C-alpha positions in Angstrom: -0.1 0.1 0.0 3.1 2.4 0.7 4.3 1.9 -2.8 1.0 2.7 -4.2 0.4 5.6 -2.1 3.8 7.1 -3.2 2.9 6.6 -7.0 -0.5 8.1 -6.6 0.9 10.9 -4.6 3.7 11.8 -7.3 1.5 11.3 -10.1 -1.3 13.6 -8.5 1.4 16.4 -8.0 3.0 15.9 -11.3 -0.5 16.1 -13.1 -1.6 18.9 -11.3 1.7 21.2 -11.9 1.0 20.0 -15.6 -2.7 21.2 -15.4 -1.6 24.5 -13.9 1.1 25.0 -16.7 -1.5 24.3 -19.5 -4.2 26.6 -17.7 -1.6 29.6 -17.7 -0.2 29.0 -21.0 -2.6 30.9 -23.2 -2.1 29.8 -27.2 -1.3 32.7 -29.4 -4.1 31.7 -31.9 -7.6 30.4 -30.7 -8.3 27.1 -32.5 -11.5 27.4 -34.8 -12.8 24.0 -33.7 -13.1 22.4 -30.6 -12.5 18.7 -29.3 -15.6 16.6 -29.3 -17.8 16.7 -25.9 -16.9 14.9 -22.9 -17.4 14.6 -19.2 -15.8 17.4 -17.2 -12.3 17.2 -16.6 -11.2 17.2 -13.2 -7.3 17.7 -13.1 -5.4 14.6 -11.6 -8.8 12.9 -10.4 -10.1 12.4 -13.8 -7.2 10.6 -15.1 -6.9 8.4 -12.1 -10.7 7.4 -12.2 -10.1 6.4 -15.9 -7.1 4.6 -15.3 -8.5 2.5 -12.6 -11.2 1.0 -14.7 -10.7 -1.8 -17.3 -11.5 -1.6 -20.8 -14.5 -3.5 -20.2 -15.7 -1.3 -17.4 -15.3 1.9 -19.6 -17.3 0.2 -22.6 -20.8 0.7 -20.9 -19.8 4.4 -19.7 -18.7 5.5 -23.1 -21.9 4.1 -24.7 -23.9 6.3 -22.3 -22.0 9.3 -23.2 -22.8 8.7 -26.7 -26.4 8.7 -26.0 -26.2 11.7 -24.2 -23.4 13.7 -26.1 -23.5 12.5 -29.9 -21.5 10.1 -32.1 -18.0 11.5 -31.0 -16.8 11.8 -27.5 -13.6 12.9 -25.8 -12.1 11.4 -22.7 -9.2 13.2 -21.1 -6.7 10.5 -19.7 -3.4 11.7 -19.0 -2.0 14.0 -21.3 -3.6 13.0 -24.6 -7.2 13.1 -25.4 -8.9 9.8 -26.3 -11.6 10.3 -28.9 -14.3 7.6 -29.4 -16.4 7.5 -32.6 -19.5 5.2 -32.9 -21.1 6.5 -36.2 -20.7 4.7 -39.3 -20.8 7.6 -41.8 -17.8 9.3 -39.8 -15.9 6.0 -39.6 -16.2 5.7 -43.4 -15.3 9.3 -43.9 -12.2 8.8 -41.8 -10.8 5.2 -42.6 -12.2 5.0 -46.0 -12.2 8.5 -47.7 -9.4 9.9 -45.4 -7.8 6.6 -44.8 -4.1 7.6 -45.1 -4.5 10.6 -43.0 -6.2 8.1 -40.1 -3.9 5.1 -40.7 -1.3 5.8 -38.2 -0.8 4.2 -34.7 -0.2 6.1 -31.4 3.2 5.5 -29.9 3.0 2.2 -27.8 3.4 2.2 -24.1 6.5 0.8 -22.8 5.5 -2.8 -22.4 4.0 -2.6 -25.9 7.5 -1.2 -27.4 9.4 -3.9 -25.7 7.1 -6.6 -27.0 7.0 -5.2 -30.3 10.8 -4.5 -30.7 9.9 -0.8 -30.7 6.7 -1.2 -32.7 8.5 -3.2 -35.6 5.3 -5.5 -36.1 2.2 -5.0 -38.5 -0.2 -4.1 -35.7 1.6 -1.4 -34.2 4.2 0.0 -36.8 3.6 3.6 -38.0 2.2 4.0 -41.2 5.1 4.1 -43.7 7.7 2.0 -45.5 8.4 -0.5 -42.7 4.6 -1.1 -42.3 4.2 -1.6 -45.9 6.8 -3.9 -46.2 5.8 -6.2 -43.2 1.8 -6.3 -44.4 2.9 -6.8 -47.8 5.2 -9.6 -47.2 2.5 -11.2 -44.9 -0.6 -10.8 -47.5 1.2 -11.6 -50.7 3.5 -14.4 -49.3 1.4 -16.4 -46.9 -2.3 -14.8 -46.7 -3.0 -14.9 -50.7 -5.7 -17.2 -51.9 -3.5 -19.2 -53.9 -1.1 -19.9 -51.1 -3.9 -20.4 -48.7 -4.9 -23.3 -50.8 -1.3 -25.0 -49.8 -2.2 -25.2 -46.3 -5.3 -27.4 -46.9 -3.3 -30.5 -45.6 -2.7 -28.6 -42.3 -6.4 -27.6 -42.1 -7.4 -31.3 -42.6 -4.7 -32.4 -39.8 -6.1 -30.0 -37.3 -9.7 -30.9 -38.0 -8.9 -34.7 -37.4 -7.2 -33.3 -34.0 -10.1 -31.5 -32.9 -12.7 -34.0 -34.0 -10.8 -36.7 -31.8 -10.5 -34.5 -28.9 -14.2 -33.8 -28.9 -15.1 -37.3 -29.7 -13.1 -38.8 -26.6 -14.7 -36.1 -24.5 -18.2 -36.9 -25.8 -17.8 -40.5 -25.0 -17.5 -39.8 -21.3 -21.6 -38.7 -21.5 -20.5 -35.3 -19.7 -21.0 -31.9 -21.4 -17.8 -30.9 -23.1 -16.3 -27.3 -22.3 -15.4 -26.6 -26.1 -13.4 -23.3 -25.7 -10.3 -25.0 -24.8 -10.5 -27.6 -27.7 -11.1 -24.7 -30.2 -8.3 -22.6 -28.8 -5.8 -25.4 -29.1 -7.0 -26.5 -32.6 -6.5 -23.2 -34.1 -3.1 -22.5 -32.3 -2.1 -26.0 -33.8 -3.0 -24.7 -37.3 -1.2 -21.2 -36.9 2.0 -22.7 -35.5 2.2 -25.1 -38.8 1.7 -22.1 -40.9 4.2 -20.1 -38.9 7.1 -22.5 -38.5 6.3 -24.9 -41.3 6.5 -28.4 -39.6 3.9 -30.7 -37.7 5.6 -30.1 -34.3 5.1 -32.7 -31.6 2.2 -31.9 -29.1 4.9 -31.5 -26.6 6.4 -28.7 -28.6 3.0 -27.2 -29.3 2.1 -27.2 -25.6 5.6 -25.4 -24.9 4.8 -22.6 -27.6 1.3 -22.2 -26.5 2.4 -21.9 -22.8 5.0 -19.1 -23.4 2.6 -17.2 -25.6 -0.4 -17.5 -23.1 1.8 -16.4 -20.3 2.9 -13.1 -22.3 -0.5 -12.4 -23.4 -2.6 -12.8 -20.3 0.2 -11.0 -18.7 0.0 -7.9 -20.8 -3.7 -7.9 -20.5 -3.4 -8.2 -16.9 -0.6 -7.8 -14.2 2.2 -6.6 -16.4 -0.4 -3.6 -17.8 0.5 -1.4 -14.7 4.2 -1.3 -15.7 3.3 1.1 -18.2 2.2 3.5 -15.6 5.1 5.8 -15.1 8.0 3.4 -16.0 10.8 5.1 -14.3 9.0 4.9 -10.9 7.5 1.3 -11.3 11.1 -0.1 -12.3 12.1 0.8 -8.7 8.9 0.3 -6.7 7.7 -2.9 -8.7 10.9 -4.1 -9.8 9.9 -7.9 -9.1 7.0 -7.6 -11.6 9.5 -6.2 -14.1 11.8 -9.0 -13.5 8.8 -11.3 -14.0 8.1 -9.8 -17.2 11.6 -10.0 -18.5 11.9 -13.6 -17.7 8.3 -14.5 -19.5 10.0 -12.4 -22.7 13.2 -14.4 -22.2 11.2 -17.8 -22.1 9.4 -16.7 -25.3 12.7 -16.0 -26.9 14.4 -19.3 -25.9 11.2 -21.3 -27.3 10.9 -19.6 -30.6 14.5 -18.9 -31.5 15.0 -22.7 -31.6 12.3 -23.1 -34.2 13.4 -19.9 -36.0 17.1 -21.1 -36.3 15.8 -24.8 -37.3 13.9 -23.4 -40.2 16.8 -21.1 -41.2 18.6 -24.3 -41.5 16.0 -26.2 -43.8 16.1 -23.1 -46.0 19.8 -23.3 -46.2 19.8 -27.0 -47.1 17.1 -26.3 -49.7 19.4 -24.2 -51.4 22.0 -26.5 -51.7 19.6 -29.2 -53.6 18.4 -29.4 -56.8 15.0 -27.8 -57.6 13.2 -31.3 -57.7 14.8 -32.5 -54.4 14.0 -28.9 -52.7 10.3 -29.0 -53.4 9.6 -32.4 -52.2 7.0 -31.9 -49.3 7.9 -28.5 -49.0 5.5 -25.7 -48.0 6.4 -21.9 -47.6 6.3 -21.0 -44.0 5.7 -17.3 -42.5 9.1 -17.6 -40.7 10.9 -18.4 -44.2 9.6 -15.0 -45.6 11.0 -13.2 -42.6 14.4 -14.3 -42.8 15.6 -12.3 -45.8 13.3 -9.2 -45.6 15.2 -6.0 -45.7 13.8 -3.1 -43.6 13.6 0.0 -46.0 14.5 2.6 -43.8 17.1 0.9 -41.8 18.8 -0.9 -44.6 19.1 -4.2 -42.7 17.4 -7.5 -42.0 15.4 -8.4 -39.3 16.9 -9.4 -36.1 15.9 -12.6 -34.3 14.1 -10.7 -31.8 12.0 -8.9 -34.3 11.3 -12.3 -36.1 10.2 -13.5 -32.7 8.0 -10.5 -32.2 6.4 -11.0 -35.9 6.0 -14.7 -35.2 4.2 -14.2 -31.7 1.9 -11.4 -33.3 0.9 -13.9 -36.1 -0.1 -16.5 -33.5 -1.8 -14.2 -31.2 -3.8 -12.7 -33.9 -5.3 -15.7 -35.3 -5.8 -17.8 -32.3 -8.0 -16.2 -29.8 -9.9 -13.9 -32.2 -10.9 -17.1 -34.4 -11.6 -19.4 -31.4 -13.6 -17.0 -29.6 -15.9 -16.3 -32.9 -16.0 -20.1 -33.2 -17.5 -20.5 -29.6 -20.0 -17.8 -30.1 -21.2 -19.0 -33.2 -21.4 -22.7 -31.8 -23.3 -21.3 -28.7 -26.1 -19.6 -30.8 -26.3 -23.0 -32.6 -26.8 -24.7 -29.5 -29.1 -22.0 -28.0 -31.3 -21.9 -31.3 -31.2 -25.6 -32.4 -33.5 -24.6 -35.6 -30.5 -22.5 -37.0 -28.3 -25.9 -36.3 -30.6 -28.1 -38.2 -31.1 -25.7 -41.1 -27.3 -25.6 -41.4 -26.8 -29.4 -41.4 -29.8 -29.8 -44.0 -28.0 -27.6 -46.3 -24.7 -29.3 -45.9 -26.4 -32.6 -46.3 -27.9 -31.3 -49.5 -24.2 -30.9 -51.0 -22.5 -33.8 -49.5 -22.8 -37.6 -49.7 -24.1 -39.4 -46.8 -20.8 -41.4 -46.6 -18.5 -38.6 -46.5 -16.8 -37.6 -43.4 -15.3 -34.2 -44.2 -16.7 -31.0 -45.7 -13.9 -30.0 -47.8 -13.0 -26.4 -48.8 -14.4 -26.7 -52.2 -17.8 -27.4 -50.9 -18.0 -24.2 -48.8 -19.2 -22.0 -51.6 -22.0 -24.1 -52.3 -23.4 -23.5 -48.8 -24.9 -20.0 -48.7 -26.5 -20.6 -45.1 -23.1 -21.3 -43.9 -21.6 -17.8 -44.6 -24.8 -16.2 -43.4 -24.3 -17.9 -40.1 -20.6 -16.7 -39.9 -21.5 -13.2 -40.7 -24.3 -13.2 -38.2 -21.9 -14.5 -35.6 -19.3 -11.8 -36.4 -22.0 -9.1 -36.4 -23.7 -10.0 -33.2 -20.5 -11.0 -31.3 -17.3 -9.3 -32.7 -14.4 -11.0 -30.8 -13.3 -7.1 -30.5 -15.6 -4.4 -29.4 -12.9 -1.7 -30.6 -10.4 -1.6 -33.4 -6.9 -1.2 -32.4 -6.5 2.7 -31.7 -5.6 5.2 -34.5 -4.2 8.3 -34.5 -3.4 11.4 -37.1 -0.2 12.9 -37.6 -1.8 16.5 -38.2 -4.7 18.3 -36.7 -7.6 17.6 -38.6 -11.6 18.2 -38.9 -13.9 15.5 -38.7 -17.7 15.7 -37.9 -17.3 19.4 -37.2 -14.5 18.5 -34.3 -11.0 19.0 -34.1 -9.1 15.8 -34.0 -5.8 16.8 -32.8 -2.4 15.6 -33.8 -1.5 12.4 -32.0 -4.8 11.7 -30.2 -5.8 8.4 -29.7 -9.0 7.7 -31.9 -11.2 4.5 -31.2 -13.7 3.2 -33.0 -16.8 1.4 -31.5 -17.0 -2.0 -33.7 -19.9 -3.5 -31.7 -22.3 -0.5 -31.7 -21.8 -0.4 -35.3 -22.8 -3.8 -35.9 -25.9 -3.3 -33.4 -27.2 -0.1 -35.0 -31.1 -0.3 -35.3 -30.9 1.8 -38.2 -29.1 -0.7 -40.2 -30.2 -3.9 -38.7 -33.7 -5.0 -37.6 -33.8 -6.4 -34.2 -30.1 -6.1 -33.8 -29.6 -8.2 -30.6 -31.5 -11.2 -32.2 -29.3 -14.0 -33.9 -30.8 -14.3 -37.4 -28.5 -15.5 -40.1 -31.5 -15.3 -42.7 -30.7 -11.3 -42.5 -27.7 -11.8 -44.8 -29.6 -14.0 -47.3 -32.3 -11.6 -47.8 -30.0 -8.8 -48.3 -27.9 -10.8 -50.8 -31.2 -11.6 -52.7 -32.3 -8.0 -52.9 -29.1 -6.4 -54.1 -27.5 -9.4 -55.8 -24.2 -9.1 -54.4 -22.3 -10.6 -51.9 -22.4 -8.8 -48.4 -19.2 -6.4 -48.4 -17.6 -7.0 -44.9 -14.6 -4.7 -45.7 -17.1 -1.4 -45.6 -15.6 -0.1 -48.7 -18.9 1.2 -49.9 -20.7 1.5 -46.8 -20.1 0.3 -43.3 -22.7 -1.8 -41.7 -20.3 -3.8 -39.7 -16.7 -3.9 -39.4 -15.3 -7.0 -37.2 -12.0 -6.8 -39.0 -11.7 -3.0 -39.3 -11.8 -1.3 -42.3 -9.4 0.7 -44.5 -5.8 0.5 -44.9 -5.4 -0.8 -41.4 -8.1 -3.7 -41.8 -7.1 -7.0 -40.5 -4.7 -8.7 -43.1 -6.2 -12.1 -42.0 -9.9 -11.5 -43.0 -9.9 -14.1 -45.7 -8.1 -16.9 -43.8 -10.4 -16.1 -40.7 -13.5 -16.4 -42.7 -12.1 -19.5 -44.3 -11.4 -21.2 -41.1 -14.6 -20.2 -39.5 -16.5 -21.6 -42.6 -14.4 -24.7 -42.6 -14.7 -25.8 -38.8 -18.2 -24.5 -38.2 -19.2 -26.8 -41.4 -17.3 -29.8 -39.9 -18.5 -29.6 -36.8 -22.2 -29.4 -37.4 -21.7 -32.1 -40.1 -19.9 -34.7 -37.8 -21.8 -33.8 -34.5 -25.1 -32.9 -33.1 -24.8 -30.2 -30.3 -27.4 -30.0 -27.5 -27.6 -27.8 -24.5 -27.1 -29.3 -21.2 -30.6 -30.0 -19.4 -32.0 -26.5 -18.1 -29.1 -24.7 -19.5 -30.2 -21.7 -21.4 -26.9 -21.0 -22.9 -25.8 -17.7 -21.5 -24.6 -14.9 -23.9 -23.2 -12.7 -21.3 -19.8 -11.1 -22.1 -16.4 -10.7 -20.4 -13.2 -9.0 -21.6 -10.0 -11.0 -21.8 -7.9 -10.8 -24.6 -11.0 -10.9 -27.0 -14.5 -10.4 -25.6 -15.3 -14.0 -24.8 -18.2 -15.9 -23.2 -18.7 -15.1 -19.4 -19.9 -18.7 -19.0 -17.9 -20.7 -21.4 -20.0 -22.9 -23.7 -20.5 -26.4 -22.4 -22.7 -28.7 -24.9 -23.6 -32.4 -25.0 -22.1 -33.6 -28.4 -23.4 -36.7 -30.1 -21.4 -38.1 -33.3 -23.9 -37.8 -36.3 -25.4 -41.1 -37.8 -24.3 -41.6 -41.4 
């Protein structure tokens, strides 16, 4: 308690001095526009109140502020204004019509800088040559549709792992807690795409362990190290030591795999083309080994490759497994949706076939409607990663100052009653009727109009959009084709939320799973 008392007193005095300085430092020219409205700012106290709240606790407060004050709201947290935008048209104006201006990222907090090697990853890199290189490498070399087909064997392998784990649990007669199975399956798939080999279960568990420790630590106990780092290095030195130990453990595990892959690449270069291409599939790490950073004129360091590999594993694991759990929860809660999807799959498949193949997915329109409705109703992230602008600009008649933190409310846009009838209901048919009226496939990128944006929109849209949709469609189809999913007796399937790394189910889905009889 003494340490935190010293921290709070120090912060209070410093922020009070800053507030007094700002008050008496009159600008030479009065700005023509003002910041969006927000709650009254009480120097020092307002910042402490907001910093004590988690993001999940801030969300309903921000939503209520929007109802009272309009589509743009400002919160004053420490020295930077944080602007929250809930309006679809303003979001389109910012991220699509003025995409380059709003494409930058804020400076990362100290923990984020260490984990990302000073923002040398795709999510946090500043908008510029390094970000373009890293993103282009990922999208062109790994996530291009033709490349994704080369990983079909990996998806089939993981599909088998998932079915076997669910089958062994269902044989006990007890309900299955599915989220752990989903997360592990998605992680296995991303590990193979990242490092190229079918690693042993022990190796995968080792990677998963170091990744989870770091991810949960950043979202939890390590987050407070961002708060005045020079002071916390003294007062919370044990926590800093723990943080650096987790970083070291992660590097020890991933560097071994990176070096092994580098050796494989060198051996391939010494072989003939025919020998080199036998059973070889390009891995994400392979593409990083020879990249040249355009501004720094050098190759990536091992630590930077660790950071990018970690980003790749985290970005595709929790988001996809979270979305998968929400979708299956709704099919357990609403059996008629599950039955309709099963019958549509049956119309495409032969009774004796065990796997819904990737080529079959485009023949099942209700499947895509179920996936889209799941992402609209339960986006894994309720906010996109923060944006910023490099120069003062005006949006919606308000000032958006240079380096302000700009947040866009993903969930609220997908729940807008002006766009979606009965928005909190789970109705996949709404996407089929929209397609029938327009004759076009639903545009999830928001390029023409934003109706929902679970992957973000514009220049910073999630590069893994296509991969995520493929994984969701493939695994949902096979889970429904192979098993009948039923609620536990007396269980209504709660759709309450909680904030983890993603917005997950507060009560994880447990269901009785029965193998389908062919």
